[in-house]
C-alpha positions as semicolon CSV with decimal commas, in nm:
position;residue;x (nm);y (nm);z (nm)
1;M;0,000;0,000;0,000
2;T;0,112;0,358;-0,057
3;A;0,260;0,547;0,237
4;I;0,032;0,791;0,415
5;E;0,091;1,058;0,676
6;S;0,053;0,976;1,043
7;P;-0,245;1,142;1,215
8;P;-0,180;1,460;1,421
9;Q;-0,083;1,408;1,786
10;D;-0,409;1,566;1,902
11;D;-0,606;1,307;1,701
12;V;-0,398;1,027;1,855
13;Q;-0,492;1,151;2,204
14;Q;-0,858;1,178;2,106
15;L;-0,838;0,827;1,964
16;A;-0,717;0,695;2,298
17;R;-1,011;0,866;2,469
18;L;-1,252;0,722;2,210
19;H;-1,115;0,373;2,273
20;G;-1,167;0,416;2,647
21;S;-1,520;0,552;2,597
22;V;-1,615;0,260;2,372
23;S;-1,484;0,015;2,632
24;R;-1,698;0,182;2,902
25;L;-1,996;0,179;2,668
26;R;-1,955;-0,194;2,606
27;E;-1,941;-0,252;2,982
28;Q;-2,264;-0,061;3,039
29;V;-2,448;-0,247;2,761
30;A;-2,321;-0,580;2,899
31;R;-2,502;-0,508;3,227
32;R;-2,829;-0,586;3,052
33;I;-2,735;-0,768;2,732
34;V;-2,567;-1,108;2,774
35;G;-2,343;-1,198;2,479
36;Q;-2,422;-1,056;2,132
37;E;-2,087;-0,872;2,134
38;E;-2,065;-0,873;1,753
39;V;-2,409;-0,717;1,717
40;V;-2,335;-0,452;1,981
41;D;-2,006;-0,371;1,808
42;G;-2,195;-0,346;1,478
43;I;-2,437;-0,093;1,630
44;L;-2,145;0,109;1,770
45;T;-1,969;0,091;1,432
46;A;-2,276;0,236;1,258
47;I;-2,311;0,510;1,522
48;L;-1,947;0,618;1,504
49;A;-1,958;0,616;1,124
50;G;-2,284;0,814;1,118
51;G;-2,485;0,534;0,957
52;H;-2,800;0,334;1,023
53;A;-2,833;-0,036;1,104
54;L;-3,091;-0,308;1,035
55;L;-3,110;-0,584;1,297
56;I;-3,253;-0,915;1,174
57;G;-3,342;-1,193;1,416
58;V;-3,624;-1,410;1,544
59;P;-3,842;-1,283;1,831
60;G;-3,710;-1,295;2,186
61;L;-3,342;-1,220;2,116
62;A;-3,348;-0,879;2,293
63;K;-3,311;-0,671;1,975
64;T;-3,536;-0,397;2,113
65;L;-3,376;-0,407;2,458
66;M;-3,032;-0,389;2,298
67;V;-3,115;-0,068;2,112
68;Q;-3,282;0,086;2,420
69;T;-2,978;0,001;2,633
70;V;-2,735;0,154;2,382
71;A;-2,947;0,471;2,377
72;E;-2,937;0,491;2,758
73;A;-2,561;0,435;2,763
74;L;-2,518;0,715;2,507
75;R;-2,744;0,966;2,688
76;L;-2,929;1,036;2,364
77;S;-3,296;1,112;2,309
78;F;-3,469;0,791;2,206
79;N;-3,807;0,705;2,053
80;R;-3,955;0,373;1,953
81;V;-4,212;0,323;1,678
82;Q;-4,391;-0,011;1,651
83;F;-4,450;-0,054;1,278
84;T;-4,796;-0,195;1,198
85;P;-5,003;-0,227;0,877
86;D;-5,219;0,074;0,969
87;L;-4,929;0,307;1,055
88;M;-4,930;0,628;0,848
89;P;-4,628;0,841;0,744
90;S;-4,751;1,131;0,959
91;D;-4,747;0,898;1,263
92;I;-4,367;0,896;1,223
93;T;-4,276;1,239;1,086
94;G;-4,545;1,448;1,257
95;T;-4,854;1,636;1,145
96;E;-4,995;1,987;1,120
97;I;-5,280;2,082;1,352
98;I;-5,500;2,390;1,362
99;E;-5,435;2,591;1,675
100;E;-5,657;2,875;1,794
101;D;-5,528;3,174;1,986
102;L;-5,775;3,215;2,275
103;T;-5,695;3,587;2,304
104;T;-5,745;3,692;1,942
105;G;-5,948;3,400;1,810
106;R;-5,711;3,364;1,517
107;R;-5,633;3,018;1,388
108;A;-5,304;2,896;1,247
109;F;-5,139;2,572;1,152
110;R;-4,875;2,434;1,388
111;F;-4,649;2,139;1,312
112;V;-4,638;1,878;1,588
113;H;-4,315;1,681;1,577
114;G;-4,343;1,305;1,539
115;P;-4,128;1,042;1,710
116;I;-3,865;1,068;1,436
117;F;-3,742;1,386;1,605
118;A;-3,495;1,210;1,833
119;N;-3,127;1,123;1,823
120;M;-3,205;0,753;1,797
121;L;-3,518;0,606;1,640
122;L;-3,602;0,240;1,686
123;A;-3,815;0,124;1,392
124;D;-3,947;-0,196;1,543
125;E;-4,051;-0,464;1,289
126;I;-4,008;-0,221;1,002
127;N;-4,131;-0,478;0,747
128;R;-4,481;-0,488;0,901
129;T;-4,586;-0,156;0,750
130;P;-4,658;-0,080;0,381
131;P;-4,396;0,085;0,155
132;K;-4,579;0,419;0,176
133;T;-4,499;0,440;0,547
134;Q;-4,155;0,282;0,515
135;A;-4,070;0,558;0,268
136;A;-4,135;0,819;0,537
137;L;-3,786;0,736;0,664
138;L;-3,604;0,783;0,332
139;Q;-3,543;1,158;0,349
140;A;-3,468;1,144;0,720
141;M;-3,211;0,867;0,681
142;Q;-3,034;1,032;0,389
143;E;-3,059;1,403;0,463
144;H;-3,142;1,415;0,837
145;R;-3,440;1,633;0,751
146;V;-3,817;1,596;0,730
147;T;-4,046;1,786;0,493
148;A;-4,410;1,837;0,593
149;G;-4,661;2,088;0,461
150;G;-4,400;2,242;0,233
151;T;-4,163;2,318;0,523
152;T;-3,839;2,132;0,592
153;Y;-3,740;2,062;0,952
154;A;-3,393;1,957;1,065
155;L;-3,361;1,648;1,282
156;P;-3,148;1,642;1,598
157;D;-2,780;1,575;1,550
158;P;-2,662;1,299;1,574
159;F;-2,945;1,099;1,419
160;F;-2,964;0,721;1,373
161;V;-3,230;0,477;1,263
162;L;-3,195;0,130;1,411
163;A;-3,458;-0,099;1,261
164;T;-3,554;-0,453;1,354
165;Q;-3,697;-0,723;1,131
166;N;-3,830;-1,072;1,193
167;P;-3,705;-1,311;0,920
168;I;-3,941;-1,604;0,981
169;E;-4,290;-1,454;0,962
170;Q;-4,352;-1,333;0,607
171;E;-4,734;-1,335;0,604
172;G;-4,867;-0,981;0,636
173;T;-4,523;-0,823;0,588
174;Y;-4,385;-0,584;0,327
175;P;-4,021;-0,651;0,232
176;L;-3,810;-0,338;0,229
177;P;-3,743;-0,205;-0,124
178;E;-3,381;-0,217;-0,237
179;A;-3,361;0,164;-0,233
180;Q;-3,451;0,164;0,136
181;L;-3,224;-0,127;0,220
182;D;-2,937;0,065;0,060
183;R;-2,985;0,345;0,316
184;F;-2,886;0,106;0,595
185;M;-2,513;0,102;0,642
186;L;-2,508;-0,241;0,809
187;E;-2,732;-0,545;0,821
188;L;-2,668;-0,714;1,156
189;R;-2,790;-1,068;1,215
190;V;-2,885;-1,150;1,573
191;G;-2,839;-1,520;1,647
192;Y;-2,937;-1,748;1,933
193;P;-2,727;-1,728;2,252
194;S;-2,504;-2,013;2,362
195;R;-2,622;-2,244;2,643
196;T;-2,407;-2,060;2,900
197;E;-2,534;-1,723;2,780
198;E;-2,895;-1,839;2,784
199;E;-2,861;-1,964;3,142
200;A;-2,716;-1,625;3,240
201;I;-3,004;-1,448;3,060
202;V;-3,266;-1,652;3,245
203;E;-3,097;-1,597;3,580
204;Q;-3,063;-1,224;3,517
205;T;-3,415;-1,159;3,389
206;T;-3,620;-1,371;3,630
207;G;-3,499;-1,203;3,948
208;A;-3,608;-0,882;4,117
209;R;-3,292;-0,682;4,048
210;R;-3,256;-0,478;3,727
211;E;-2,907;-0,360;3,647
212;P;-2,888;0,018;3,599
213;V;-2,712;0,161;3,293
214;E;-2,497;0,468;3,344
215;P;-2,442;0,704;3,048
216;A;-2,092;0,677;2,907
217;L;-2,125;0,934;2,625
218;D;-2,347;1,225;2,525
219;A;-2,455;1,372;2,191
220;E;-2,172;1,627;2,175
221;T;-1,910;1,358;2,237
222;V;-2,064;1,129;1,975
223;L;-2,046;1,408;1,717
224;A;-1,680;1,469;1,804
225;M;-1,611;1,097;1,767
226;Q;-1,783;1,087;1,428
227;S;-1,561;1,372;1,313
228;L;-1,253;1,189;1,443
229;V;-1,351;0,870;1,258
230;R;-1,375;1,069;0,934
231;R;-1,020;1,197;0,991
232;I;-0,867;0,852;1,032
233;P;-0,634;0,805;0,733
234;V;-0,657;0,519;0,487
235;S;-0,424;0,432;0,204
236;K;-0,507;0,454;-0,165
237;G;-0,459;0,079;-0,172
238;L;-0,733;0,022;0,085
239;I;-0,973;0,244;-0,110
240;R;-0,892;0,054;-0,430
241;A;-0,949;-0,277;-0,250
242;A;-1,287;-0,163;-0,111
243;V;-1,401;-0,038;-0,452
244;T;-1,280;-0,357;-0,622
245;L;-1,467;-0,573;-0,370
246;A;-1,791;-0,382;-0,427
247;R;-1,754;-0,391;-0,806
248;M;-1,690;-0,766;-0,797
249;T;-2,055;-0,812;-0,692
250;R;-2,187;-0,662;-1,019
251;P;-2,260;-0,920;-1,290
252;T;-2,234;-0,653;-1,561
253;E;-1,863;-0,606;-1,489
254;S;-1,651;-0,783;-1,751
255;D;-1,415;-0,924;-1,487
256;A;-1,687;-1,024;-1,239
257;P;-1,627;-1,371;-1,087
258;T;-1,819;-1,667;-1,229
259;V;-2,022;-1,709;-0,911
260;V;-2,151;-1,351;-0,945
261;K;-2,240;-1,383;-1,314
262;E;-2,423;-1,707;-1,241
263;Y;-2,613;-1,621;-0,923
264;V;-2,648;-1,240;-0,897
265;D;-2,901;-1,014;-1,070
266;W;-2,789;-0,686;-0,912
267;G;-2,472;-0,607;-0,724
268;A;-2,380;-0,353;-0,459
269;G;-2,375;0,015;-0,558
270;P;-2,127;0,292;-0,473
271;R;-2,267;0,325;-0,118
272;A;-2,115;-0,015;-0,047
273;S;-1,767;0,117;-0,135
274;Q;-1,822;0,425;0,083
275;Y;-1,952;0,226;0,378
276;L;-1,675;-0,033;0,355
277;V;-1,420;0,242;0,410
278;L;-1,621;0,433;0,672
279;A;-1,702;0,120;0,872
280;A;-1,336;0,011;0,852
281;K;-1,235;0,348;0,992
282;A;-1,487;0,315;1,275
283;R;-1,363;-0,035;1,363
284;A;-1,004;0,089;1,372
285;A;-1,105;0,378;1,599
286;M;-1,294;0,144;1,833
287;A;-0,977;-0,064;1,866
288;G;-0,771;0,248;1,935
289;R;-0,573;0,216;1,611
290;P;-0,483;0,534;1,418
291;M;-0,521;0,372;1,076
292;A;-0,767;0,131;0,911
293;D;-0,636;-0,175;0,728
294;L;-0,761;-0,449;0,497
295;E;-0,858;-0,672;0,790
296;D;-1,104;-0,403;0,900
297;V;-1,257;-0,408;0,551
298;R;-1,278;-0,788;0,561
299;T;-1,450;-0,776;0,903
300;V;-1,722;-0,527;0,805
301;A;-1,777;-0,652;0,447
302;P;-2,054;-0,909;0,520
303;A;-2,267;-0,661;0,717
304;V;-2,212;-0,388;0,456
305;M;-2,273;-0,595;0,142
306;R;-2,512;-0,885;0,199
307;H;-2,830;-0,674;0,189
308;R;-2,710;-0,496;-0,125
309;I;-2,678;-0,808;-0,341
310;V;-2,989;-0,935;-0,521
311;T;-2,958;-1,302;-0,611
312;N;-3,152;-1,474;-0,890
313;F;-3,357;-1,792;-0,928
314;A;-3,048;-1,998;-1,008
315;A;-2,906;-1,903;-0,666
316;E;-3,229;-2,006;-0,496
317;A;-3,227;-2,338;-0,682
318;A;-2,866;-2,397;-0,578
319;N;-2,946;-2,295;-0,218
320;R;-2,705;-2,001;-0,234
321;N;-2,773;-1,663;-0,076
322;S;-2,604;-1,323;-0,068
323;Q;-2,405;-1,416;0,244
324;D;-2,255;-1,711;0,057
325;I;-2,162;-1,482;-0,233
326;V;-1,986;-1,234;-0,004
327;T;-1,800;-1,512;0,177
328;E;-1,675;-1,651;-0,155
329;L;-1,566;-1,307;-0,278
330;L;-1,375;-1,239;0,044
331;A;-1,191;-1,569;0,002
332;A;-1,075;-1,461;-0,345
333;K;-0,745;-1,273;-0,376
334;E;-0,839;-1,035;-0,659
335;W;-0,967;-0,758;-0,433
336;L;-0,655;-0,775;-0,214
337;R;-0,434;-0,722;-0,519
338;A;-0,623;-0,414;-0,639
């Protein structure tokens, strides 16, 4: 890789503080959440990189509690929306009401903010509401703004959407369109706990004591950390590798691998390249390292890319999914030699 300048000494000191803060944050979350370290790290990666995350897992795996606990540990404003088939866009963004001045009798419209006006929004079971309502999040996730009644309102900074989705019940659900999936930086898969973890969960949740969570960070500190993550240097070689890996998923590329041409209809777009680098920077910062490397890209690649690859019927017939495609691409050496 090409040589790059070392980060300023002030950034190195801030990086050490960020590493310590992340460690304290993990400790606070672990007071309530047993195991699931990879998922918690994925949420923190998205937050530090300024992205959004989609959590996929069967019911009862503490997805909602995990997001609530992270919000408490970050001392951020938090709202939860339970997505249902009858939910309307205005139930999320807010609505205009007619308000009468009791002194003058004059009436005027006033915008009442919806639950989206928070630092962290939990979109619970996001696939249970129709696309019309799902789309209410598009502008907010991309621009951190909401437009209602011809007026645009800025959302609090920082702003994150953490959505949950149940993969086993498909009746009465509305799969997220690819354009909306692309807005999520990471797709995090929440698995079953181990036997030891499950025993600890049962012991912890069936008693009278509830572990308190103490805030480890606030909004101002999170914004400073996001700025620091952006300043972490990466080499030209790492950027080339990330771009090559994303382009390898596109069957229209002349040098796309055989597995992609055979099993993929649509590959990952440019956001995948951007998020591979940003997430790699965030992972390096969380580890206290002043520079991201290819191993960081390899670590974040499945969560960044698997929801951006659309497989075809041949893949379904061969029992291959997007995760399998990403795993095979990461095992190839072409992207490392970019």
